[in-house]
SERO-4910 file (N, C-alpha, C, O; in steps of 0.05 Angstrom, whole numbers):
BEGIN
 pado doro    nc1    nc2    nc3   cac1   cac2   cac3    cc1    cc2    cc3    oc1    oc2    oc3
  Met    A     14    -30      3     -1      5     -3     13     20      1     23     26    -21
  Phe    A     23     34     19     46     55     25     74     50     21     80     30     34
  Asn    A     93     59     10    116     55      6    138     83     29    136    107     31
  Lys    A    156     62     41    166     73     55    171    103     49    166    115     71
  Lys    A    178    121     31    187    140     32    156    156     32    154    176     47
  Cys    A    132    148     17    108    157     26    101    164     61     91    184     72
  Leu    A    110    138     72    109    138    103    125    158    113    119    175    130
  Thr    A    146    153    100    164    179    121    155    206    120    153    220    141
  Val    A    149    214     95    138    238     80    115    249    106    115    268    123
  Trp    A     96    227    100     67    233    130     76    235    156     66    252    172
  Val    A     91    222    162     99    223    187    113    251    195    103    265    212
  Ala    A    137    260    182    144    286    188    123    304    183    124    325    197
  Leu    A    100    300    163     77    323    165     73    328    195     72    347    211
  Leu    A     72    305    196     41    302    224     62    308    253     53    315    274
  Leu    A     87    304    248    104    323    274    105    348    265    104    363    284
  Thr    A    107    358    245    112    381    236     89    402    252     92    420    269
  Leu    A     66    392    240     39    402    247     41    396    276     47    419    283
  Ser    A     40    384    295     36    384    315     51    390    336     43    385    359
  Phe    A     80    404    330     91    411    351     92    447    340     98    461    359
  Ala    A     88    462    312     92    482    316     66    490    329     70    514    327
  Pro    A     43    489    340     29    509    355     46    518    379     52    540    388
  Gln    A     50    489    387     63    491    408     93    515    418     93    530    437
  Ser    A    112    513    401    131    532    399    127    557    386    146    570    377
  Ala    A    100    567    383     92    586    375     64    591    388     44    603    381
  Met    A     72    577    409     63    592    441     76    593    463     66    600    484
  Ala    A    103    585    462    121    590    476    135    614    472    146    626    491
  Lys    A    136    621    452    142    644    435    130    670    443    142    692    440
  Asp    A     99    667    455     93    691    458     86    696    486     77    679    501
  Lys    A     90    723    494    100    734    522     81    751    531     84    766    550
  Gly    A     52    749    511     39    773    524     39    792    493     49    784    472
  Pro    A     26    815    498     25    829    479     53    852    463     62    869    478
  Glu    A     62    852    440     83    870    433     85    902    446     65    916    452
  Glu    A    106    909    447    102    932    448     96    951    426    103    945    403
  Cys    A     83    973    430     71    995    410    100   1011    393    117   1027    399
  Val    A     96   1002    378    105   1021    345     98   1049    347     76   1050    358
  Pro    A    105   1066    341    103   1086    339     93   1106    323    111   1117    311
  Val    A     79   1113    320     59   1127    294     79   1135    270     72   1131    246
  Glu    A     94   1142    274    117   1155    261    121   1142    246    126   1152    224
  Lys    A    122   1116    248    136   1083    234    120   1067    227    124   1055    206
  Lys    A     99   1063    243     70   1053    232     44   1069    233     34   1067    256
  Arg    A     36   1078    223      8   1101    213    -10   1075    217     -8   1051    209
  Val    A    -34   1092    236    -63   1080    245    -75   1086    217    -76   1107    205
  Lys    A    -86   1055    211   -109   1058    191   -127   1058    200   -132   1040    215
  Val    A   -150   1084    193   -173   1098    199   -191   1077    168   -186   1076    144
  Glu    A   -214   1061    185   -232   1039    166   -258   1045    171   -266   1055    193
  Gly    A   -271   1041    154   -306   1050    156   -320   1063    143   -318   1066    119
  Tyr    A   -338   1074    161   -371   1086    134   -371   1115    150   -368   1120    174
  Ile    A   -374   1130    129   -403   1153    141   -422   1153    130   -423   1137    111
  Ser    A   -438   1167    134   -463   1167    138   -469   1169    104   -448   1176     95
  Lys    A   -487   1165     83   -497   1171     64   -486   1203     61   -466   1215     51
  Lys    A   -508   1208     73   -516   1240     66   -490   1265     66   -491   1288     60
  Phe    A   -475   1252     73   -445   1261     60   -432   1258     45   -410   1267     40
  Lys    A   -448   1239     30   -436   1232      1   -423   1252    -16   -403   1243    -27
  Lys    A   -427   1274    -22   -419   1300    -37   -396   1301    -23   -374   1299    -34
  Asp    A   -400   1303      8   -368   1308      9   -352   1302     27   -340   1311     47
  Arg    A   -356   1276      8   -333   1258     28   -308   1264     13   -293   1264     33
  Lys    A   -294   1268     -4   -272   1286     -3   -257   1302     24   -239   1294     39
  Ala    A   -271   1323     23   -266   1343     38   -263   1326     72   -244   1327     87
  Ile    A   -289   1309     77   -286   1291     99   -257   1280    107   -241   1284    125
  Tyr    A   -256   1262     83   -230   1242     84   -208   1262    100   -195   1255    119
  Lys    A   -208   1293     84   -179   1301     95   -187   1314    125   -169   1317    141
  Glu    A   -216   1321    131   -211   1325    164   -207   1298    181   -191   1294    199
  Phe    A   -221   1285    174   -202   1249    199   -176   1247    192   -161   1230    203
  Ala    A   -167   1262    172   -134   1254    163   -114   1280    179    -90   1277    184
  Glu    A   -131   1306    186   -114   1334    194    -95   1323    224    -76   1338    227
  Met    A    -94   1305    243    -78   1306    252    -50   1295    250    -31   1299    266
  Gly    A    -51   1277    220    -27   1271    220    -31   1226    226    -47   1212    238
  His    A     -3   1220    205      2   1192    228    -24   1171    213    -28   1147    219
  Thr    A    -38   1184    196    -62   1161    192    -59   1160    169    -48   1178    155
  Arg    A    -69   1135    159    -82   1124    134   -110   1133    131   -113   1146    151
  Ile    A   -134   1134    115   -164   1136    116   -168   1124     87   -157   1128     65
  Ala    A   -192   1105     97   -198   1088     80   -232   1086     85   -240   1067     99
  Leu    A   -247   1101     75   -264   1107     92   -292   1110     67   -285   1125     48
  Arg    A   -315   1101     64   -332   1100     49   -361   1117     48   -368   1133     65
  Pro    A   -372   1112     32   -403   1126     42   -419   1094     47   -417   1074     33
  Phe    A   -436   1098     78   -447   1079     79   -475   1070     52   -488   1090     45
  Pro    A   -481   1052     44   -486   1043     20   -521   1041     33   -540   1039     17
  Met    A   -524   1041     53   -558   1051     52   -560   1052     79   -543   1044     95
  Gly    A   -583   1064     84   -597   1080    121   -569   1089    136   -548   1098    125
  Lys    A   -574   1085    168   -551   1088    178   -528   1077    191   -532   1057    205
  Thr    A   -510   1083    190   -485   1078    197   -483   1062    224   -491   1075    243
  Ala    A   -474   1038    230   -477   1027    260   -465   1041    275   -449   1056    263
  Lys    A   -465   1042    293   -452   1065    311   -434   1035    333   -441   1024    354
  Val    A   -417   1034    321   -394   1018    334   -371   1030    323   -369   1041    301
  Val    A   -350   1027    348   -321   1048    341   -297   1031    357   -288   1033    380
  Ala    A   -293   1019    343   -265    996    348   -235   1017    347   -229   1034    330
  Ile    A   -224   1012    363   -189   1030    372   -180   1004    377   -193    987    388
  Gly    A   -154   1003    368   -134    994    370   -117    998    390   -112   1022    394
  Arg    A    -99    974    412    -87    988    422    -71   1011    426    -73   1031    440
  Cys    A    -55   1002    410    -30   1026    399    -31   1049    380    -13   1054    364
  Val    A    -65   1069    383    -76   1081    377    -68   1093    394    -64   1082    416
  Pro    A    -57   1139    389    -52   1149    417    -72   1171    406    -78   1185    386
  Ala    A    -80   1164    441   -104   1181    453   -113   1209    435   -136   1218    433
  Tyr    A    -85   1222    423    -96   1250    411   -115   1234    382   -138   1241    375
  Ile    A   -101   1217    372   -113   1208    351   -140   1199    352   -156   1208    336
  Ala    A   -147   1177    376   -167   1167    375   -186   1191    383   -205   1196    369
  Arg    A   -182   1204    401   -196   1237    410   -205   1246    374   -228   1238    373
  His    A   -202   1252    361   -198   1271    340   -216   1246    323   -239   1253    318
  Ile    A   -210   1223    316   -223   1210    299   -260   1206    314   -283   1205    304
  Met    A   -253   1205    337   -282   1202    352   -302   1226    356   -326   1224    359
  Gln    A   -289   1246    358   -295   1281    345   -313   1275    315   -338   1274    315
  Lys    A   -300   1273    297   -298   1262    271   -329   1244    265   -348   1250    250
  Thr    A   -327   1226    279   -360   1203    280   -375   1210    285   -397   1205    275
  Leu    A   -369   1230    311   -403   1243    319   -411   1249    300   -431   1239    291
  Lys    A   -397   1268    287   -412   1288    264   -411   1275    240   -428   1286    225
  Tyr    A   -398   1252    225   -406   1250    211   -418   1216    206   -423   1202    186
  Thr    A   -420   1215    225   -447   1188    232   -470   1177    252   -483   1189    269
  Ser    A   -470   1160    246   -494   1153    271   -501   1159    301   -523   1164    311
  Gly    A   -470   1158    313   -464   1166    335   -440   1140    340   -427   1126    324
  Ile    A   -442   1140    373   -423   1119    373   -443   1107    400   -452   1123    417
  Glu    A   -447   1078    402   -457   1070    425   -453   1037    430   -467   1019    440
  Ser    A   -432   1037    423   -421   1009    423   -381   1007    417   -368   1017    398
  Leu    A   -369    988    445   -337    999    432   -328    958    428   -337    937    436
  Val    A   -306    966    412   -310    939    399   -282    917    432   -258    922    438
  Thr    A   -291    907    438   -244    883    449   -238    892    437   -244    893    413
  Gln    A   -207    909    459   -190    912    431   -174    882    428   -152    879    417
  Ala    A   -187    864    439   -174    831    430   -178    826    411   -166    807    402
  Phe    A   -197    840    392   -209    838    371   -197    847    358   -194    834    338
  Ile    A   -181    874    357   -168    894    342   -138    899    331   -122    905    349
  Ser    A   -128    897    305   -112    897    304    -98    927    318   -113    946    316
  Ser    A    -72    932    333    -65    954    345    -65    979    338    -64    998    354
  His    A    -64    982    312    -59   1000    300    -86   1008    275    -86   1015    252
  Trp    A   -103   1004    290   -132   1000    268   -147   1017    275   -139   1021    298
  Phe    A   -170   1037    271   -194   1050    284   -212   1045    267   -206   1048    244
  Gly    A   -236   1036    272   -250   1029    255   -280   1046    263   -290   1049    285
  Val    A   -286   1054    245   -317   1078    245   -339   1065    233   -339   1053    212
  Gly    A   -359   1066    248   -379   1053    234   -382   1016    226   -398   1009    209
  Val    A   -370   1002    237   -354    984    222   -381    961    228   -398    971    243
  Thr    A   -388    937    219   -402    917    220   -398    894    215   -415    876    215
  Met    A   -367    893    209   -350    867    218   -358    853    250   -349    831    255
  Phe    A   -372    868    268   -361    855    294   -390    848    307   -407    863    316
  Asp    A   -390    819    307   -419    808    316   -428    824    363   -413    836    377
  Glu    A   -445    818    366   -449    845    397   -439    824    408   -426    834    426
  Pro    A   -437    809    409   -425    794    436   -389    800    431   -379    785    447
  Ser    A   -374    811    421   -354    822    408   -348    857    427   -327    867    435
  Gln    A   -381    868    429   -371    896    434   -381    898    458   -393    878    467
  Gln    A   -379    923    474   -393    931    489   -426    951    494   -440    931    496
  Ile    A   -438    966    497   -453    985    497   -449   1010    520   -453   1007    544
  Val    A   -441   1033    508   -441   1053    519   -454   1079    527   -465   1092    509
  Ser    A   -455   1083    539   -475   1110    543   -461   1134    535   -437   1132    531
  Pro    A   -473   1157    532   -460   1183    515   -437   1194    534   -415   1202    527
  Glu    A   -448   1192    559   -433   1199    586   -405   1186    588   -383   1197    589
  Gln    A   -411   1163    586   -382   1142    576   -365   1150    558   -342   1146    562
  Val    A   -372   1163    535   -363   1166    502   -346   1198    501   -328   1207    487
  Gln    A   -359   1209    520   -349   1246    534   -328   1235    552   -307   1247    551
  Gln    A   -327   1211    572   -295   1215    578   -288   1214    571   -270   1231    574
  Leu    A   -284   1186    540   -266   1179    529   -256   1206    507   -237   1204    492
  Leu    A   -274   1230    511   -270   1250    491   -243   1279    517   -229   1299    513
  Asp    A   -251   1261    537   -233   1284    556   -203   1293    537   -191   1274    528
  Pro    A   -197   1310    533   -164   1325    524   -145   1313    545   -125   1302    536
  Ser    A   -147   1312    575   -133   1310    593   -125   1283    599   -105   1277    613
  Leu    A   -140   1268    590   -119   1242    587    -90   1235    573    -80   1246    553
  Ser    A    -84   1224    582    -55   1213    568    -59   1188    550    -83   1189    545
  Thr    A    -51   1171    540    -55   1153    519    -62   1131    539    -81   1116    534
  Glu    A    -48   1128    559    -53   1098    578    -72   1100    591    -83   1078    597
  Glu    A    -83   1120    599   -106   1129    622   -135   1119    595   -154   1104    597
  Phe    A   -126   1138    568   -147   1130    549   -154   1113    544   -178   1110    539
  His    A   -136   1092    542   -138   1061    535   -147   1047    563   -165   1030    566
  Ala    A   -137   1052    575   -150   1036    601   -180   1038    605   -197   1022    610
  Leu    A   -180   1075    599   -221   1071    609   -231   1060    593   -250   1047    601
  Tyr    A   -223   1059    554   -241   1046    536   -242   1011    542   -260    995    541
  Arg    A   -211   1007    550   -211    966    558   -239    971    588   -256    953    591
  Glu    A   -238    984    598   -257    981    622   -289    990    608   -311    985    618
  Phe    A   -286    995    598   -310   1009    585   -329    986    557   -353    985    549
  Ser    A   -297    967    548   -309    949    530   -307    920    533   -304    903    516
  Ile    A   -311    918    566   -304    897    576   -335    883    574   -355    893    586
  Gln    A   -338    855    557   -356    842    553   -365    823    572   -353    811    590
  Asp    A   -398    825    561   -414    819    575   -406    784    593   -386    776    581
  Asp    A   -412    768    610   -409    747    616   -428    725    589   -419    711    571
  Thr    A   -453    732    597   -481    714    578   -486    745    560   -480    769    562
  Val    A   -503    723    540   -510    739    514   -527    726    514   -531    704    522
  Pro    A   -546    753    495   -583    735    484   -574    725    456   -563    737    438
  Phe    A   -582    693    458   -584    683    443   -607    660    430   -602    636    434
  Phe    A   -627    667    418   -647    659    413   -669    659    435   -679    638    440
  Gly    A   -678    682    447   -689    677    465   -684    681    485   -700    693    500
  Leu    A   -656    671    494   -643    658    520   -619    675    530   -601    681    515
  Arg    A   -620    681    554   -588    689    560   -563    659    562   -563    639    576
  Ser    A   -546    666    544   -527    641    541   -494    652    543   -485    672    532
  Glu    A   -480    634    561   -454    643    555   -437    653    525   -439    644    503
  Asn    A   -418    679    536   -413    690    518   -389    675    517   -375    675    537
  Val    A   -378    658    488   -365    640    476   -339    666    454   -318    657    444
  Lys    A   -344    690    452   -329    706    446   -314    718    459   -294    730    450
  Lys    A   -322    716    486   -309    736    512   -275    737    512   -264    716    516
  Ala    A   -258    763    507   -233    761    517   -227    753    539   -236    762    560
  Gln    A   -202    729    536   -189    728    566   -169    755    574   -158    756    596
***
C-alpha cells in the first residue's frame, strides 16, 4: 500500500503540524510593544453616513488632519451607519479623540465599543459592521464624553476604553441568555 518514502513524508508532516503550535505558543509573551505612529501609521477604516457622500473628499481630509493616519472610509451604502467604534491598543489618545469627534459628526454616533483583543494594534474602525454583538459593549453618551476628555494620557485613555469595553459574561441567543463564547481572556 504505502511505500516507505510516502510513510516518511506523512510522519514528518504530522510531527511538524503537532509541534508547530506549541513552539509558537512558547514564544508568546503577551502583547508586543507599540511601534510609534511615526513608523507605523494608524489605519482609519469604515463608513460615514450616506448623506455626506457629496462631501466625502473634504471629510476624508478632516479625518486625516492629525497626521500619521491612512484613511479608508466610504459612504455607507444604505440607511444609517453602525454606531460601533473599534480602537486598537497602539492608537495615540490625541488621534483617537480626533477620530471619535469626527465619527460623532459624520456618522450615526457612538453606542458600542469593540474589545481590543479583536482589533489590530494600529487600527481604528468607524461605523464598522464586521463585529458581532458578543464582541462589543454598549456605552452611554457620558462614557463617550469621558473618552473624549483631552486631559487623558494615551495610557489612561486605553485603560478607560478597556474598562468600558469589557464584554458581558452572557449574551442573548435565540431568546435565552447563553454564555458569551467570544469573551476575550
